[in-house]
C-alpha positions as CSV (number, residue, x, y, z in Angstrom):
1,M,112.9,42.3,76.4
2,S,116.1,44.1,76.7
3,A,118.2,46.4,74.6
4,V,120.3,43.4,73.4
5,D,117.4,42.1,71.4
6,G,118.6,44.2,68.5
7,L,116.1,45.2,65.8
8,I,113.1,44.3,67.8
9,P,111.7,47.5,69.5
10,L,111.4,47.3,73.3
11,G,107.7,48.1,73.3
12,I,106.5,45.5,70.8
13,E,103.8,43.1,71.9
14,E,103.9,39.4,71.3
15,S,101.1,39.4,68.8
16,D,102.7,42.2,66.8
17,L,105.9,40.3,66.7
18,V,104.1,37.2,65.3
19,M,102.5,39.4,62.6
20,L,105.9,40.9,61.8
21,L,107.5,37.5,61.5
22,L,104.6,36.2,59.3
23,S,104.8,39.2,57.0
24,V,108.6,38.9,56.6
25,F,108.2,35.1,55.9
26,L,105.5,35.8,53.2
27,L,107.6,38.5,51.6
28,A,110.6,36.1,51.5
29,I,108.4,33.4,49.8
30,L,107.2,36.0,47.3
31,V,110.7,37.1,46.4
32,I,111.9,33.5,46.0
33,A,108.9,32.7,43.8
34,M,109.6,35.7,41.6
35,F,113.2,34.5,41.1
36,M,111.9,31.0,40.2
37,F,109.2,32.0,37.7
38,F,110.3,35.3,36.2
39,P,113.3,36.3,34.2
40,L,116.2,37.7,36.3
41,F,115.5,41.4,35.2
42,Y,111.8,41.3,36.2
43,A,112.6,39.4,39.5
44,I,115.1,42.1,40.5
45,L,112.8,44.8,39.4
46,G,109.9,43.3,41.5
47,T,112.2,43.0,44.5
48,L,113.3,46.6,44.2
49,V,109.6,47.7,44.0
50,I,108.9,45.8,47.2
51,V,111.9,47.2,49.0
52,F,111.3,50.8,47.9
53,G,107.6,50.4,48.7
54,I,108.4,49.4,52.3
55,Y,111.0,52.3,52.5
56,Y,108.4,54.8,51.3
57,G,105.8,53.5,53.8
58,V,108.3,53.8,56.7
59,I,109.2,57.4,55.6
60,K,105.5,58.4,55.4
61,L,104.8,56.8,58.8
62,K,107.7,58.7,60.4
63,Q,106.4,61.9,58.9
64,E,102.9,61.4,60.2
65,E,104.3,60.5,63.6
66,S,106.5,63.6,63.8
67,Q,103.6,65.8,62.6
68,S,101.3,64.5,65.3
69,E,103.8,65.3,68.1
């Protein structure tokens, strides 16, 4: 891989990439299903919970990584 690959980190292994793509696909299916079966307010609220949950996880992971260094 090269730097032109964009969002994909340079040190990612192929199996990790497959797991990342699978998780993004499942999250997309979950969000689509929420918009199909729930009222708009609850679908947007659920989507925001997922987005902020991922954001919180990334922040905590970065904090743990910086503390271990």
